[in-house]
Z-matrix of the N, CA and C atoms (Angstrom, degrees):
N
C 1 1.441
C 2 1.524 1 112.05
N 3 1.372 2 114.96 1 -39.33
C 4 1.457 3 120.22 2 179.72
C 5 1.495 4 109.66 3 -61.88
N 6 1.322 5 118.25 4 -43.72
C 7 1.444 6 122.30 5 -179.29
C 8 1.541 7 113.10 6 -67.14
N 9 1.338 8 114.85 7 -36.60
C 10 1.449 9 119.73 8 174.44
C 11 1.542 10 109.00 9 -64.68
N 12 1.340 11 114.94 10 -45.73
C 13 1.460 12 118.86 11 176.07
C 14 1.488 13 114.75 12 -57.71
N 15 1.309 14 116.69 13 -43.50
C 16 1.488 15 121.56 14 178.79
C 17 1.537 16 109.39 15 -64.45
N 18 1.292 17 119.02 16 -39.63
C 19 1.473 18 121.03 17 177.85
C 20 1.526 19 111.59 18 -62.44
N 21 1.322 20 113.91 19 -42.80
C 22 1.461 21 118.74 20 179.94
C 23 1.525 22 110.72 21 -68.76
N 24 1.307 23 117.91 22 -37.76
C 25 1.452 24 119.97 23 -179.05
C 26 1.538 25 109.69 24 -68.02
N 27 1.335 26 115.59 25 -38.64
C 28 1.486 27 121.41 26 175.48
C 29 1.507 28 111.23 27 -59.30
N 30 1.337 29 114.62 28 -48.84
C 31 1.443 30 119.45 29 178.88
C 32 1.532 31 111.12 30 -60.74
N 33 1.331 32 115.36 31 -41.41
C 34 1.492 33 121.87 32 -177.56
C 35 1.538 34 107.57 33 -63.88
N 36 1.330 35 116.98 34 -41.24
C 37 1.492 36 120.62 35 179.89
C 38 1.513 37 110.21 36 -66.26
N 39 1.315 38 117.46 37 -45.10
C 40 1.479 39 121.52 38 -176.54
C 41 1.535 40 112.04 39 -72.22
N 42 1.306 41 116.93 40 -25.48
C 43 1.453 42 120.25 41 -174.66
C 44 1.475 43 116.73 42 -52.80
N 45 1.369 44 116.01 43 -49.68
C 46 1.466 45 119.40 44 -175.79
C 47 1.509 46 114.38 45 -61.93
N 48 1.364 47 118.83 46 -55.43
C 49 1.457 48 119.02 47 -178.87
C 50 1.556 49 111.91 48 -63.96
N 51 1.314 50 117.57 49 -35.40
C 52 1.455 51 119.39 50 -176.31
C 53 1.540 52 107.78 51 -71.08
N 54 1.363 53 117.18 52 -46.43
C 55 1.514 54 118.28 53 176.72
C 56 1.490 55 110.77 54 -60.75
N 57 1.340 56 117.56 55 -38.66
C 58 1.485 57 118.48 56 -179.83
C 59 1.498 58 110.73 57 -66.22
N 60 1.321 59 119.74 58 -40.18
C 61 1.458 60 122.69 59 179.08
C 62 1.525 61 110.49 60 -62.09
N 63 1.311 62 117.67 61 -37.62
C 64 1.474 63 121.49 62 178.74
C 65 1.528 64 107.78 63 -66.72
N 66 1.324 65 115.53 64 -42.17
C 67 1.488 66 119.91 65 -179.81
C 68 1.552 67 110.69 66 -64.15
N 69 1.351 68 113.88 67 -43.67
C 70 1.541 69 113.87 68 178.23
C 71 1.498 70 112.54 69 -63.64
N 72 1.349 71 117.29 70 -34.29
C 73 1.474 72 121.94 71 178.95
C 74 1.537 73 109.46 72 -59.97
N 75 1.348 74 115.30 73 -46.37
C 76 1.465 75 120.11 74 178.62
C 77 1.484 76 111.79 75 -63.27
N 78 1.338 77 116.62 76 -39.89
C 79 1.467 78 119.72 77 -179.18
C 80 1.515 79 111.11 78 -66.58
N 81 1.289 80 117.39 79 -37.78
C 82 1.486 81 119.81 80 -176.31
C 83 1.548 82 109.21 81 -71.50
N 84 1.375 83 115.26 82 -29.44
C 85 1.438 84 117.27 83 175.81
C 86 1.503 85 114.77 84 -68.44
N 87 1.383 86 113.73 85 -40.63
C 88 1.437 87 117.84 86 -176.51
C 89 1.573 88 111.74 87 -87.27
N 90 1.325 89 118.42 88 -17.67
C 91 1.492 90 122.46 89 -178.52
C 92 1.544 91 106.98 90 -135.08
N 93 1.360 92 119.25 91 74.67
C 94 1.439 93 118.21 92 -178.15
C 95 1.532 94 114.02 93 -63.64
N 96 1.321 95 116.67 94 -21.94
C 97 1.509 96 121.50 95 179.80
C 98 1.530 97 110.61 96 -64.93
N 99 1.341 98 116.93 97 -23.82
C 100 1.472 99 119.95 98 -176.64
C 101 1.551 100 112.34 99 -92.62
N 102 1.308 101 115.28 100 12.38
C 103 1.518 102 120.67 101 -171.68
C 104 1.502 103 111.86 102 -55.08
N 105 1.279 104 120.15 103 -40.30
C 106 1.511 105 121.51 104 -176.60
C 107 1.566 106 109.81 105 -68.30
N 108 1.315 107 116.28 106 -40.88
C 109 1.480 108 119.10 107 176.94
C 110 1.511 109 110.16 108 -63.98
N 111 1.303 110 113.64 109 -47.07
C 112 1.473 111 119.26 110 -174.45
C 113 1.580 112 110.43 111 -64.31
N 114 1.370 113 114.20 112 -39.53
C 115 1.469 114 118.31 113 -176.84
C 116 1.547 115 108.70 114 -63.88
N 117 1.315 116 117.80 115 -35.78
C 118 1.468 117 120.70 116 178.78
C 119 1.547 118 110.10 117 -64.11
N 120 1.265 119 117.62 118 -40.73
C 121 1.468 120 124.21 119 175.38
C 122 1.512 121 113.78 120 -64.97
N 123 1.320 122 113.83 121 -38.91
C 124 1.467 123 120.12 122 178.74
C 125 1.573 124 108.48 123 -67.04
N 126 1.324 125 116.70 124 -39.42
C 127 1.449 126 121.01 125 178.04
C 128 1.569 127 110.20 126 -59.53
N 129 1.336 128 115.41 127 -38.84
C 130 1.460 129 120.61 128 178.40
C 131 1.554 130 110.59 129 -64.52
N 132 1.322 131 116.91 130 -39.08
C 133 1.483 132 120.59 131 178.51
C 134 1.513 133 110.88 132 -68.62
N 135 1.322 134 116.37 133 -40.02
C 136 1.476 135 120.76 134 177.82
C 137 1.522 136 109.53 135 -64.75
N 138 1.307 137 119.63 136 -39.89
C 139 1.467 138 123.31 137 175.24
C 140 1.533 139 109.35 138 -65.28
N 141 1.328 140 117.34 139 -34.23
C 142 1.445 141 119.40 140 176.60
C 143 1.520 142 113.31 141 -65.29
N 144 1.351 143 113.48 142 -38.76
C 145 1.473 144 116.69 143 177.09
C 146 1.540 145 109.34 144 -62.65
N 147 1.315 146 114.74 145 -41.46
C 148 1.476 147 118.92 146 178.32
C 149 1.542 148 110.96 147 -63.94
N 150 1.339 149 119.24 148 -37.03
C 151 1.454 150 123.00 149 175.33
C 152 1.538 151 111.49 150 -64.44
N 153 1.277 152 118.01 151 -38.20
C 154 1.478 153 121.58 152 -179.62
C 155 1.526 154 108.85 153 -63.45
N 156 1.335 155 116.97 154 -41.30
C 157 1.471 156 117.55 155 175.70
C 158 1.516 157 111.74 156 -65.37
N 159 1.368 158 116.73 157 -36.93
C 160 1.417 159 120.61 158 177.49
C 161 1.535 160 111.66 159 -66.80
N 162 1.321 161 116.64 160 -38.00
C 163 1.473 162 120.47 161 178.07
C 164 1.466 163 111.25 162 -58.02
N 165 1.343 164 119.98 163 -52.76
C 166 1.423 165 122.74 164 -176.89
C 167 1.581 166 113.09 165 -63.90
N 168 1.313 167 113.11 166 -32.18
C 169 1.465 168 117.95 167 -179.44
C 170 1.564 169 110.88 168 -69.26
N 171 1.361 170 116.49 169 -29.56
C 172 1.409 171 121.44 170 -177.72
C 173 1.521 172 113.25 171 -79.91
N 174 1.332 173 118.15 172 -21.40
C 175 1.411 174 121.59 173 178.86
C 176 1.604 175 109.59 174 -69.62
N 177 1.307 176 117.10 175 121.87
C 178 1.444 177 119.13 176 179.98
C 179 1.538 178 113.14 177 91.29
N 180 1.335 179 117.26 178 -5.27
C 181 1.489 180 120.01 179 176.21
C 182 1.500 181 112.92 180 -113.84
N 183 1.301 182 118.70 181 166.36
C 184 1.423 183 122.57 182 178.25
C 185 1.540 184 110.46 183 -61.50
N 186 1.283 185 118.85 184 130.80
C 187 1.460 186 121.71 185 -172.80
C 188 1.528 187 111.83 186 -116.07
N 189 1.323 188 118.00 187 129.66
C 190 1.439 189 121.24 188 176.75
C 191 1.467 190 112.55 189 -83.83
N 192 1.294 191 117.75 190 140.68
C 193 1.495 192 125.73 191 -178.72
C 194 1.566 193 109.46 192 -116.36
N 195 1.339 194 113.98 193 146.44
C 196 1.411 195 119.40 194 178.14
C 197 1.508 196 110.44 195 -145.54
N 198 1.331 197 119.26 196 163.73
C 199 1.460 198 123.44 197 -179.69
C 200 1.499 199 109.19 198 -69.82
N 201 1.331 200 117.88 199 118.71
C 202 1.504 201 120.35 200 -178.22
C 203 1.571 202 109.00 201 -133.82
N 204 1.345 203 111.92 202 152.80
C 205 1.448 204 118.98 203 179.41
C 206 1.512 205 108.52 204 -90.86
N 207 1.372 206 117.14 205 124.18
C 208 1.457 207 120.29 206 175.20
C 209 1.498 208 112.53 207 -63.90
N 210 1.322 209 117.27 208 -33.25
C 211 1.445 210 122.05 209 -179.46
C 212 1.529 211 108.41 210 -61.24
N 213 1.356 212 116.74 211 -51.69
C 214 1.495 213 121.05 212 178.83
C 215 1.494 214 112.61 213 -61.30
N 216 1.356 215 116.60 214 -41.55
C 217 1.424 216 120.39 215 -178.32
C 218 1.554 217 111.58 216 -62.63
N 219 1.293 218 115.14 217 -47.78
C 220 1.511 219 118.25 218 179.23
C 221 1.508 220 112.04 219 -63.81
N 222 1.353 221 114.98 220 -41.43
C 223 1.495 222 117.20 221 178.88
C 224 1.518 223 112.77 222 -61.58
N 225 1.314 224 115.56 223 -42.10
C 226 1.489 225 118.06 224 177.90
C 227 1.521 226 112.71 225 -59.93
N 228 1.381 227 115.22 226 -49.09
C 229 1.480 228 119.33 227 -178.56
C 230 1.535 229 111.22 228 -60.69
N 231 1.276 230 116.65 229 -44.23
C 232 1.506 231 121.37 230 -177.83
C 233 1.494 232 109.56 231 -67.75
N 234 1.322 233 119.17 232 -40.96
C 235 1.498 234 122.80 233 -179.82
C 236 1.526 235 108.26 234 -61.36
N 237 1.271 236 119.76 235 -44.29
C 238 1.483 237 122.67 236 177.70
C 239 1.516 238 112.43 237 -62.40
N 240 1.342 239 116.01 238 -50.34
C 241 1.460 240 119.36 239 -175.90
C 242 1.546 241 111.67 240 -64.67
N 243 1.378 242 116.48 241 -43.41
C 244 1.453 243 120.30 242 -175.92
C 245 1.525 244 112.58 243 -56.14
N 246 1.328 245 115.43 244 -36.87
C 247 1.484 246 117.82 245 -177.99
C 248 1.477 247 112.10 246 -72.39
N 249 1.395 248 115.38 247 -16.59
C 250 1.472 249 118.21 248 -174.96
C 251 1.529 250 112.35 249 -115.82
N 252 1.348 251 114.70 250 22.38
C 253 1.478 252 120.50 251 -179.86
C 254 1.529 253 111.45 252 -61.92
N 255 1.312 254 123.16 253 -34.79
C 256 1.455 255 118.11 254 -179.46
C 257 1.517 256 112.38 255 -59.08
N 258 1.322 257 119.57 256 -28.44
C 259 1.450 258 121.48 257 179.37
C 260 1.508 259 111.50 258 -84.70
N 261 1.346 260 118.45 259 -12.61
C 262 1.467 261 121.59 260 -175.81
C 263 1.591 262 111.30 261 -103.43
N 264 1.312 263 116.05 262 -35.40
C 265 1.412 264 119.32 263 -178.73
C 266 1.526 265 111.31 264 174.59
N 267 1.303 266 117.40 265 151.42
C 268 1.487 267 122.44 266 -175.81
C 269 1.514 268 107.67 267 -89.99
N 270 1.325 269 115.97 268 148.50
C 271 1.484 270 126.09 269 170.52
C 272 1.564 271 110.75 270 55.56
N 273 1.324 272 113.31 271 45.95
C 274 1.446 273 117.07 272 178.18
C 275 1.557 274 107.26 273 -116.89
N 276 1.309 275 117.31 274 127.13
C 277 1.485 276 122.92 275 175.00
C 278 1.461 277 111.20 276 -106.43
N 279 1.347 278 113.93 277 133.73
C 280 1.504 279 119.41 278 176.84
C 281 1.539 280 105.68 279 -116.13
N 282 1.298 281 115.19 280 124.78
C 283 1.483 282 119.26 281 -177.88
C 284 1.535 283 108.20 282 -128.97
N 285 1.293 284 115.61 283 141.02
C 286 1.479 285 122.40 284 168.34
C 287 1.535 286 107.42 285 -100.53
N 288 1.311 287 117.40 286 113.45
C 289 1.450 288 122.63 287 -174.87
C 290 1.526 289 111.44 288 -90.42
N 291 1.316 290 118.06 289 -71.89
C 292 1.455 291 119.54 290 -175.87
C 293 1.542 292 106.62 291 -109.32
N 294 1.316 293 119.28 292 125.39
C 295 1.440 294 122.62 293 -179.34
C 296 1.569 295 107.94 294 -136.78
N 297 1.327 296 113.77 295 117.25
C 298 1.475 297 119.41 296 172.38
C 299 1.500 298 110.19 297 -104.26
N 300 1.322 299 116.48 298 148.41
C 301 1.479 300 118.38 299 -178.15
C 302 1.511 301 110.74 300 -82.73
N 303 1.319 302 116.19 301 99.82
C 304 1.450 303 122.66 302 -174.76
C 305 1.534 304 107.71 303 -118.03
N 306 1.324 305 115.57 304 143.65
C 307 1.473 306 119.69 305 177.42
C 308 1.549 307 109.31 306 -115.94
N 309 1.310 308 113.75 307 142.47
C 310 1.465 309 121.56 308 176.03
C 311 1.538 310 109.78 309 -138.68
N 312 1.278 311 117.07 310 165.89
C 313 1.464 312 122.38 311 173.52
C 314 1.556 313 106.55 312 -89.19
N 315 1.327 314 115.75 313 115.61
C 316 1.495 315 115.45 314 -176.02
C 317 1.513 316 112.10 315 -160.29
N 318 1.271 317 113.84 316 174.42
C 319 1.460 318 122.21 317 178.29
C 320 1.552 319 107.70 318 -106.73
N 321 1.347 320 115.39 319 110.61
C 322 1.487 321 120.28 320 -176.20
C 323 1.540 322 113.26 321 -52.09
N 324 1.328 323 117.59 322 -44.97
C 325 1.456 324 121.76 323 -176.79
C 326 1.550 325 111.53 324 -61.78
N 327 1.310 326 114.80 325 -46.94
C 328 1.500 327 117.91 326 -177.95
C 329 1.509 328 114.08 327 -75.16
N 330 1.337 329 116.97 328 -42.27
C 331 1.455 330 118.17 329 177.66
C 332 1.520 331 113.34 330 -62.91
N 333 1.394 332 112.81 331 -37.26
C 334 1.463 333 118.52 332 176.56
C 335 1.528 334 110.60 333 -61.56
N 336 1.316 335 116.08 334 -41.13
C 337 1.491 336 122.07 335 176.91
C 338 1.541 337 108.19 336 -60.49
N 339 1.349 338 119.38 337 -46.56
C 340 1.441 339 120.34 338 -178.19
C 341 1.505 340 112.95 339 -60.65
N 342 1.331 341 116.65 340 -42.75
C 343 1.451 342 122.85 341 -179.25
C 344 1.548 343 109.39 342 -66.58
N 345 1.304 344 115.50 343 -47.04
C 346 1.453 345 119.42 344 176.44
C 347 1.509 346 114.08 345 -57.45
N 348 1.364 347 115.62 346 -42.99
C 349 1.426 348 121.30 347 177.72
C 350 1.489 349 115.66 348 -58.86
N 351 1.333 350 115.81 349 -41.79
C 352 1.462 351 120.19 350 -179.28
C 353 1.548 352 111.23 351 -70.83
N 354 1.346 353 113.53 352 -38.89
C 355 1.500 354 118.73 353 175.24
C 356 1.512 355 110.93 354 -61.56
N 357 1.347 356 117.87 355 -47.30
C 358 1.427 357 119.34 356 179.17
C 359 1.511 358 111.42 357 -64.85
N 360 1.321 359 117.34 358 -36.00
C 361 1.460 360 121.62 359 178.31
C 362 1.537 361 108.32 360 -59.14
N 363 1.375 362 114.01 361 -43.43
C 364 1.485 363 116.85 362 177.63
C 365 1.476 364 112.69 363 -62.80
N 366 1.336 365 116.18 364 -43.45
C 367 1.524 366 120.21 365 177.59
C 368 1.494 367 111.21 366 -57.84
N 369 1.399 368 117.14 367 -43.30
C 370 1.455 369 120.79 368 -178.11
C 371 1.563 370 111.16 369 -64.76
N 372 1.305 371 116.11 370 -26.24
C 373 1.475 372 121.09 371 -176.13
C 374 1.491 373 113.04 372 -84.04
N 375 1.362 374 117.74 373 -11.31
C 376 1.473 375 120.87 374 -171.71
C 377 1.572 376 107.17 375 -86.40
N 378 1.294 377 113.28 376 124.30
C 379 1.479 378 122.64 377 174.35
C 380 1.545 379 112.74 378 -111.55
N 381 1.321 380 116.22 379 -9.62
C 382 1.473 381 120.71 380 -178.83
C 383 1.536 382 111.69 381 -71.83
N 384 1.319 383 115.44 382 158.63
C 385 1.461 384 119.54 383 176.06
C 386 1.536 385 110.86 384 -70.55
N 387 1.344 386 116.32 385 -28.33
C 388 1.464 387 118.94 386 179.34
C 389 1.508 388 108.36 387 -118.05
N 390 1.343 389 117.38 388 91.72
C 391 1.434 390 122.04 389 -178.23
C 392 1.524 391 112.84 390 -83.69
N 393 1.359 392 115.36 391 145.73
C 394 1.471 393 117.81 392 -179.78
C 395 1.563 394 108.76 393 -136.04
N 396 1.272 395 114.03 394 139.08
C 397 1.488 396 120.89 395 168.54
C 398 1.516 397 103.85 396 -127.17
N 399 1.350 398 116.58 397 126.21
C 400 1.461 399 122.64 398 175.16
C 401 1.500 400 109.71 399 -118.91
N 402 1.336 401 116.16 400 136.44
C 403 1.455 402 122.29 401 -177.97
C 404 1.522 403 109.32 402 -121.49
N 405 1.312 404 116.72 403 127.97
C 406 1.496 405 120.17 404 173.15
C 407 1.539 406 108.28 405 -122.01
N 408 1.300 407 115.26 406 139.34
C 409 1.434 408 122.63 407 173.19
C 410 1.532 409 107.94 408 -113.66
N 411 1.355 410 117.36 409 111.40
C 412 1.445 411 122.79 410 -172.55
C 413 1.546 412 111.08 411 -121.39
N 414 1.308 413 115.31 412 175.92
C 415 1.451 414 117.11 413 177.85
C 416 1.568 415 110.65 414 -145.31
N 417 1.275 416 115.34 415 153.52
C 418 1.460 417 121.28 416 164.55
C 419 1.495 418 108.50 417 -127.75
N 420 1.369 419 118.77 418 -161.68
C 421 1.443 420 117.12 419 -175.29
C 422 1.541 421 116.29 420 -60.84
N 423 1.305 422 113.38 421 -37.31
C 424 1.478 423 119.59 422 -172.17
C 425 1.519 424 114.51 423 -109.59
N 426 1.377 425 116.83 424 -27.40
C 427 1.424 426 117.75 425 -165.49
C 428 1.517 427 112.52 426 -126.31
N 429 1.322 428 113.86 427 153.12
C 430 1.484 429 121.55 428 166.62
C 431 1.537 430 105.69 429 -96.73
N 432 1.330 431 114.59 430 137.72
C 433 1.520 432 119.99 431 -175.34
C 434 1.485 433 108.79 432 -124.33
N 435 1.314 434 117.29 433 129.26
C 436 1.462 435 124.41 434 174.20
C 437 1.535 436 105.84 435 -110.48
N 438 1.321 437 115.34 436 118.15
C 439 1.444 438 120.26 437 173.91
C 440 1.573 439 111.20 438 -106.82
N 441 1.315 440 115.73 439 124.55
C 442 1.510 441 119.85 440 179.44
C 443 1.498 442 106.95 441 -117.76
N 444 1.308 443 115.75 442 113.85
C 445 1.449 444 124.33 443 -171.34
C 446 1.542 445 111.59 444 -113.96
N 447 1.327 446 117.62 445 128.77
C 448 1.470 447 121.26 446 176.46
C 449 1.504 448 111.45 447 -123.67
N 450 1.356 449 116.33 448 162.23
C 451 1.453 450 120.42 449 174.52
C 452 1.586 451 110.26 450 -108.68
N 453 1.307 452 111.79 451 44.99
C 454 1.457 453 118.83 452 -179.44
C 455 1.572 454 114.91 453 -83.42
N 456 1.322 455 113.34 454 -158.52
C 457 1.455 456 117.40 455 -176.01
C 458 1.504 457 118.37 456 -75.83
N 459 1.345 458 116.31 457 -9.79
C 460 1.433 459 122.49 458 177.45
C 461 1.515 460 112.38 459 84.64
N 462 1.323 461 114.99 460 173.31
C 463 1.483 462 124.29 461 -178.84
C 464 1.481 463 109.92 462 -133.92
N 465 1.386 464 117.47 463 128.84
C 466 1.439 465 119.99 464 177.06
C 467 1.493 466 110.56 465 -57.27
N 468 1.330 467 119.49 466 140.38
C 469 1.474 468 122.71 467 -176.87
C 470 1.563 469 112.36 468 -58.77
N 471 1.320 470 116.51 469 -32.25
C 472 1.457 471 120.08 470 178.84
C 473 1.525 472 112.17 471 -67.10
N 474 1.362 473 116.50 472 -15.15
C 475 1.444 474 119.68 473 -176.91
C 476 1.575 475 111.20 474 -105.58
N 477 1.292 476 116.71 475 2.27
C 478 1.496 477 117.92 476 -173.35
C 479 1.590 478 110.93 477 -57.66
N 480 1.298 479 116.24 478 -33.46
C 481 1.451 480 118.19 479 178.29
C 482 1.509 481 113.12 480 -93.17
N 483 1.367 482 115.40 481 -30.10
C 484 1.414 483 120.61 482 -177.66
C 485 1.545 484 115.63 483 -62.94
N 486 1.378 485 114.53 484 -29.25
C 487 1.470 486 119.72 485 -174.25
C 488 1.534 487 110.57 486 -66.01
N 489 1.320 488 118.01 487 -14.71
C 490 1.489 489 121.42 488 178.52
C 491 1.506 490 111.36 489 -90.03
N 492 1.349 491 118.42 490 -0.31
C 493 1.475 492 119.86 491 177.77
C 494 1.553 493 107.51 492 -86.08
N 495 1.383 494 115.38 493 142.30
C 496 1.480 495 118.61 494 -178.86
C 497 1.540 496 111.52 495 -58.61
N 498 1.323 497 114.40 496 129.56
C 499 1.452 498 118.83 497 174.80
C 500 1.479 499 119.16 498 76.45
N 501 1.329 500 117.00 499 4.77
C 502 1.481 501 122.55 500 -177.66
C 503 1.545 502 109.60 501 -61.17
N 504 1.329 503 117.79 502 137.97
C 505 1.437 504 121.06 503 177.21
C 506 1.560 505 110.88 504 -144.29
N 507 1.338 506 116.43 505 160.60
C 508 1.464 507 121.70 506 177.55
C 509 1.538 508 105.31 507 -127.43
N 510 1.362 509 113.57 508 -178.47
C 511 1.489 510 117.89 509 177.77
C 512 1.537 511 112.05 510 -62.94
N 513 1.357 512 114.06 511 -28.87
C 514 1.511 513 117.18 512 -172.60
C 515 1.527 514 112.66 513 -91.27
N 516 1.350 515 117.15 514 -25.33
C 517 1.472 516 119.70 515 179.74
C 518 1.518 517 113.25 516 -168.02
N 519 1.319 518 114.10 517 160.71
C 520 1.469 519 120.49 518 175.61
C 521 1.567 520 107.73 519 -101.56
N 522 1.304 521 116.92 520 152.04
C 523 1.466 522 121.31 521 -178.51
C 524 1.526 523 113.02 522 -106.09
N 525 1.374 524 115.99 523 -16.35
C 526 1.430 525 120.65 524 -178.20
C 527 1.477 526 114.26 525 56.41
N 528 1.370 527 117.77 526 -143.25
C 529 1.481 528 119.97 527 -179.08
C 530 1.576 529 111.83 528 -105.69
N 531 1.355 530 116.67 529 -3.41
C 532 1.459 531 119.97 530 -175.67
C 533 1.472 532 116.12 531 -49.55
N 534 1.382 533 113.01 532 -56.66
C 535 1.491 534 115.80 533 -176.42
C 536 1.488 535 113.92 534 -76.86
N 537 1.377 536 117.82 535 -23.01
C 538 1.438 537 119.19 536 172.94
C 539 1.555 538 111.36 537 -67.69
N 540 1.351 539 115.95 538 -33.80
C 541 1.485 540 120.24 539 177.16
C 542 1.559 541 107.08 540 -71.16
N 543 1.300 542 117.84 541 -41.74
C 544 1.512 543 119.67 542 176.72
C 545 1.471 544 107.84 543 -57.82
N 546 1.337 545 120.11 544 -46.39
C 547 1.453 546 122.69 545 -179.39
C 548 1.527 547 112.58 546 -56.25
N 549 1.365 548 113.10 547 -42.25
C 550 1.492 549 118.35 548 -179.96
C 551 1.505 550 110.32 549 -66.85
N 552 1.325 551 116.34 550 -47.08
C 553 1.441 552 121.26 551 -178.91
C 554 1.532 553 111.04 552 -56.79
N 555 1.330 554 116.25 553 -47.96
C 556 1.465 555 119.95 554 -175.25
C 557 1.528 556 112.71 555 -74.49
N 558 1.351 557 115.17 556 -46.22
C 559 1.478 558 116.76 557 -173.48
C 560 1.549 559 114.20 558 -83.92
N 561 1.343 560 116.09 559 -46.12
C 562 1.466 561 118.32 560 -174.04
C 563 1.545 562 111.80 561 -81.08
N 564 1.344 563 115.60 562 -42.57
C 565 1.451 564 119.54 563 -177.18
C 566 1.494 565 114.98 564 -82.21
N 567 1.335 566 114.96 565 -40.84
C 568 1.479 567 120.25 566 -177.33
C 569 1.516 568 115.83 567 -106.63
N 570 1.365 569 116.83 568 0.88
C 571 1.445 570 122.71 569 178.16
C 572 1.544 571 111.46 570 53.82
N 573 1.282 572 115.39 571 39.68
C 574 1.488 573 120.95 572 179.82
C 575 1.476 574 110.63 573 -112.57
N 576 1.312 575 117.39 574 -163.28
C 577 1.469 576 125.17 575 179.39
C 578 1.531 577 111.37 576 -129.79
N 579 1.313 578 114.88 577 143.42
C 580 1.409 579 121.32 578 176.85
C 581 1.554 580 105.78 579 -134.16
N 582 1.300 581 118.35 580 128.12
C 583 1.477 582 119.85 581 179.64
C 584 1.531 583 112.79 582 -159.32
N 585 1.325 584 115.21 583 163.24
C 586 1.474 585 120.26 584 170.70
C 587 1.526 586 105.57 585 -87.23
N 588 1.302 587 117.24 586 126.07
C 589 1.477 588 118.99 587 179.26
C 590 1.527 589 113.40 588 -106.05
N 591 1.384 590 115.57 589 -11.29
C 592 1.399 591 121.03 590 178.80
C 593 1.491 592 111.97 591 -163.09
N 594 1.297 593 120.86 592 134.98
C 595 1.481 594 122.64 593 175.69
C 596 1.522 595 109.74 594 -161.78
N 597 1.311 596 115.14 595 136.54
C 598 1.469 597 121.76 596 175.77
C 599 1.524 598 109.90 597 -136.35
N 600 1.307 599 116.47 598 142.51
C 601 1.476 600 121.59 599 -179.47
C 602 1.506 601 109.76 600 -57.14
N 603 1.368 602 114.28 601 130.33
C 604 1.424 603 123.36 602 177.15
C 605 1.597 604 114.64 603 61.38
N 606 1.305 605 115.60 604 9.60
C 607 1.477 606 121.66 605 175.56
C 608 1.474 607 111.11 606 -109.82
N 609 1.340 608 117.14 607 -43.02
C 610 1.499 609 119.82 608 178.48
C 611 1.476 610 112.15 609 135.00
N 612 1.328 611 115.15 610 -177.30
C 613 1.463 612 121.09 611 -177.06
C 614 1.522 613 109.98 612 -138.48
N 615 1.348 614 114.26 613 158.24
C 616 1.476 615 121.19 614 174.37
C 617 1.489 616 108.62 615 -126.89
N 618 1.312 617 116.88 616 124.93
C 619 1.467 618 123.90 617 175.29
C 620 1.525 619 108.58 618 -104.38
N 621 1.300 620 116.07 619 141.44
C 622 1.498 621 120.85 620 175.67
C 623 1.524 622 110.94 621 -123.23
N 624 1.336 623 113.48 622 127.75
C 625 1.481 624 121.30 623 168.32
C 626 1.465 625 106.81 624 -103.27
N 627 1.308 626 118.00 625 130.74
C 628 1.496 627 122.45 626 -177.67
C 629 1.520 628 106.78 627 -123.77
N 630 1.395 629 118.48 628 120.02
C 631 1.403 630 124.77 629 -179.14
C 632 1.528 631 110.72 630 -129.63
N 633 1.308 632 115.11 631 141.92
C 634 1.497 633 121.06 632 -178.51
C 635 1.538 634 109.66 633 -67.36
N 636 1.331 635 113.12 634 132.72
C 637 1.504 636 117.22 635 178.80
C 638 1.525 637 111.38 636 -78.76
N 639 1.357 638 113.34 637 157.60
C 640 1.450 639 120.29 638 168.37
C 641 1.541 640 108.40 639 -124.61
N 642 1.305 641 116.50 640 159.53
C 643 1.455 642 119.95 641 -178.25
C 644 1.502 643 112.89 642 -77.17
C-alpha cells in the first residue's frame, strides 16, 4: 500500500507541471506571437519538475534550514498554482486574504511542498461550481500560522487525525501519502504542528500549519 501511495503521490506531483507544459505547447502553436511569454511560463514548469525531484530526495535525508518569510513563500506557491488552475479544476478562486510578514527557520523546498499539497487537497475536495481556497498568514506571540480554507466536501471529525496517516481512505475519497508527507515535513523536519481546526460536511475545511517564529 505504501508503494502504491508513493506512486500516486509522484503522479499527483508531476501532474500539474506536465499538464501545464502540454497546455503551453498548444498555446504556442495557436498563438506564435505569445512565444516569449509562454516560454517563460514553460521554464517555470521545468523548474517545478526539478523541484519535485529535489523534494523527494530531501525526504529521509538531513535537511538544511534557513530564515525564510512565510509571506513570500505563500505568495510564490499561490502565484504558481493560480496560473495553472485550468489543469487542476474549473471555476476555482484562490485568494490570499490576511498576510503578515513572519519569519521562521525552514526549508523552502519542503515547506512549499506542504503548502502546495494542502491547497491541492482543497481543490480535490471541491465539488461546487464555484470553488474557493482562502489563505491567511497570521501570528501570535510565538508562532506563525498558515490557515488554508476550502469550501469542499468536508471531513468527518473522527477522521481529522486519521487523514495524516499514510494511505488512509474513506468511502468518499482516498488521501494517499500527500497529507502524511505534509505531516512529516511540518512536525518532524520543522518541529511545528499541522491539524484540521474546522470542517463541516459540504461546507469546507480549515487546515492550520503552526511554526515557531524567529526574529
